[in-house]
Backbone bond lengths (Angstrom), bond angles and torsions (degrees), N, CA, C in turn:
res aa  C-N    CA-C-N  psi(-1)  N-CA   C-N-CA  omega(-1)  CA-C   N-CA-C  phi
1 X - - - 1.409 - - 1.616 114.29 -
2 X 1.442 114.15 -33.70 1.411 115.74 172.84 1.435 119.31 -58.87
3 X 1.330 114.10 -33.32 1.540 123.71 178.40 1.614 104.30 -61.75
4 X 1.376 119.43 -41.67 1.423 118.85 -179.15 1.463 114.69 -61.88
5 X 1.337 113.58 -40.15 1.505 121.90 -174.90 1.590 103.23 -73.21
6 X 1.222 119.33 -32.61 1.524 116.29 -179.51 1.554 109.99 -73.24
7 X 1.288 116.30 -37.97 1.455 116.31 175.02 1.544 108.90 -67.09
8 X 1.258 122.20 -38.73 1.499 120.37 173.64 1.475 114.01 -61.64
9 X 1.271 115.50 -39.73 1.572 119.44 177.82 1.554 105.47 -64.92
10 X 1.205 119.12 -49.10 1.603 119.43 -179.56 1.445 108.09 -55.36
11 X 1.308 119.23 -47.55 1.483 121.33 -174.97 1.498 112.22 -69.39
12 X 1.299 115.28 -35.24 1.524 113.18 172.19 1.533 113.51 -71.22
13 X 1.306 119.15 -32.03 1.492 120.05 176.86 1.521 108.76 -68.90
14 X 1.401 117.21 -37.62 1.509 116.14 175.69 1.480 112.26 -66.01
15 X 1.308 119.01 -40.96 1.489 122.06 179.19 1.598 110.87 -60.86
16 X 1.352 116.79 -41.33 1.439 124.36 -179.31 1.555 112.02 -66.45
17 X 1.363 110.12 -37.39 1.497 116.11 179.13 1.561 108.42 -68.37
18 X 1.277 114.26 -47.13 1.531 117.16 176.07 1.554 113.31 -58.01
19 X 1.317 115.28 -44.35 1.530 119.86 178.81 1.629 105.21 -59.61
20 X 1.309 115.85 -43.15 1.547 117.43 -176.51 1.481 108.63 -65.88
21 X 1.294 121.55 -37.71 1.351 122.37 -173.71 1.608 108.67 -75.58
22 X 1.362 114.27 -35.60 1.434 114.85 171.70 1.482 116.36 -64.54
23 X 1.358 112.82 -39.88 1.529 117.34 177.38 1.512 111.39 -61.50
24 X 1.450 114.65 -46.41 1.437 113.02 -178.93 1.506 116.79 -65.03
25 X 1.318 115.33 -32.18 1.502 120.78 174.42 1.504 109.78 -65.12
26 X 1.347 119.36 -40.10 1.483 120.85 179.56 1.426 110.88 -67.82
27 X 1.446 117.70 -37.26 1.419 121.53 176.93 1.553 111.10 -64.53
28 X 1.230 115.40 -48.08 1.428 118.52 -178.64 1.518 114.82 -63.79
29 X 1.407 116.27 -36.01 1.445 121.90 173.15 1.469 114.57 -63.52
30 X 1.289 122.08 -23.75 1.375 125.95 -177.39 1.455 110.44 -73.85
31 X 1.307 119.91 -27.48 1.494 123.13 -179.63 1.519 111.20 108.49
32 X 1.290 117.85 175.83 1.496 116.39 -175.50 1.496 106.80 -77.11
33 X 1.355 111.80 151.70 1.443 120.65 176.28 1.512 115.09 -85.60
34 X 1.211 121.04 140.28 1.433 129.37 177.51 1.581 111.78 -66.00
35 X 1.401 107.85 -32.95 1.553 115.01 -170.19 1.567 108.67 -72.10
36 X 1.294 115.23 -22.27 1.508 120.74 177.29 1.466 112.42 -62.03
37 X 1.419 119.43 -35.34 1.404 122.57 -176.43 1.575 103.62 -75.45
38 X 1.227 126.10 -32.18 1.448 130.91 177.74 1.458 109.95 -67.62
39 X 1.435 115.70 -46.95 1.475 118.76 179.55 1.572 107.48 -66.14
40 X 1.259 118.85 -41.37 1.492 120.70 -177.76 1.535 110.06 -60.17
41 X 1.287 116.00 -46.14 1.477 123.74 179.36 1.576 110.67 -64.94
42 X 1.253 115.44 -42.59 1.478 115.05 175.99 1.585 110.80 -73.22
43 X 1.187 120.63 -34.97 1.503 120.90 171.46 1.454 114.48 -55.56
44 X 1.412 112.02 -47.92 1.488 119.05 -178.81 1.496 111.30 -63.44
45 X 1.394 119.34 -35.06 1.409 120.30 -177.47 1.470 111.01 -78.37
46 X 1.285 119.83 -36.33 1.424 121.85 175.48 1.623 113.37 -68.90
47 X 1.264 111.69 -32.92 1.504 116.40 174.80 1.543 110.20 -64.07
48 X 1.380 112.18 -43.00 1.504 113.87 179.29 1.492 110.20 -64.28
49 X 1.288 120.32 -38.71 1.409 122.18 179.06 1.512 113.57 -63.02
50 X 1.358 114.80 -41.32 1.404 123.96 178.79 1.572 110.19 -64.61
51 X 1.244 115.86 -42.06 1.519 120.89 -178.16 1.484 105.03 -69.50
52 X 1.318 124.37 -38.21 1.482 124.87 -178.55 1.446 108.11 -68.68
53 X 1.411 123.91 -44.15 1.428 126.45 177.65 1.484 114.12 -61.65
54 X 1.320 114.74 -41.60 1.490 121.04 176.46 1.459 113.09 -61.24
55 X 1.419 114.24 -40.37 1.460 120.00 179.11 1.536 110.74 -67.11
56 X 1.328 114.99 -38.60 1.460 117.63 178.70 1.476 110.83 -71.22
57 X 1.257 118.70 -31.94 1.484 120.98 179.47 1.514 109.30 -69.83
58 X 1.264 120.03 -39.20 1.459 127.49 178.76 1.535 106.87 -67.30
59 X 1.346 117.98 -47.22 1.435 115.78 176.41 1.552 113.56 -61.52
60 X 1.408 119.64 -38.59 1.337 122.53 -179.42 1.471 109.61 -64.17
61 X 1.236 118.37 -42.24 1.568 124.92 175.85 1.512 113.35 -58.15
62 X 1.281 112.75 -40.92 1.495 114.76 -178.28 1.590 107.99 -75.19
63 X 1.305 120.64 -36.13 1.457 121.27 173.26 1.558 113.06 -65.30
64 X 1.314 116.67 -38.08 1.417 122.21 179.02 1.557 108.73 -70.03
65 X 1.418 118.84 -38.60 1.431 118.28 170.70 1.466 119.75 -62.02
66 X 1.373 113.61 -36.73 1.491 118.68 174.05 1.475 113.10 -65.89
67 X 1.275 116.51 -34.21 1.594 123.23 -177.65 1.557 104.01 -74.50
68 X 1.288 117.03 -42.16 1.553 120.65 175.21 1.469 111.29 -58.34
69 X 1.333 116.53 -48.86 1.523 121.72 -179.04 1.534 106.91 -61.09
70 X 1.300 119.51 -48.93 1.530 114.28 -178.47 1.410 113.62 -65.33
71 X 1.428 116.08 -38.41 1.537 115.38 174.35 1.432 112.80 -60.54
72 X 1.259 118.54 -44.26 1.503 122.80 178.30 1.518 109.90 -58.56
73 X 1.399 119.78 -43.20 1.431 121.74 179.89 1.596 109.86 -66.28
74 X 1.280 119.96 -34.08 1.337 126.14 179.59 1.579 109.72 -71.37
75 X 1.314 118.48 -43.47 1.395 124.90 174.09 1.526 111.79 -58.49
76 X 1.362 114.42 -50.02 1.484 118.47 177.69 1.535 111.51 -58.76
77 X 1.283 119.81 -46.55 1.516 126.80 178.72 1.497 107.31 -56.55
78 X 1.363 118.43 -38.71 1.503 117.68 -172.97 1.544 106.72 -73.55
79 X 1.305 122.28 -24.86 1.412 122.38 175.21 1.593 115.97 -81.40
80 X 1.272 109.39 -25.95 1.459 122.07 -178.36 1.555 111.30 -72.72
81 X 1.349 112.36 -34.47 1.370 121.09 -175.94 1.550 115.70 -83.48
82 X 1.324 112.68 -15.61 1.533 118.07 -175.75 1.486 108.62 -96.31
């Protein structure tokens, strides 16, 4: 019985692959979509914002690290002088 289900699964996969190929051909025959230009522009804009915020976060982390280092130095010096 398992052999029968295997054959059914293979047949179904073959049918789905054929349907996908036909859908791709129909989509390509229709020509380029205008929406893709909008999506691409939006993606580039969001990527630029993301890169900018990441750079800002890295810069803030570096400043915070320098402040922590200087505070630790002052804290260490306060114990050294007492």
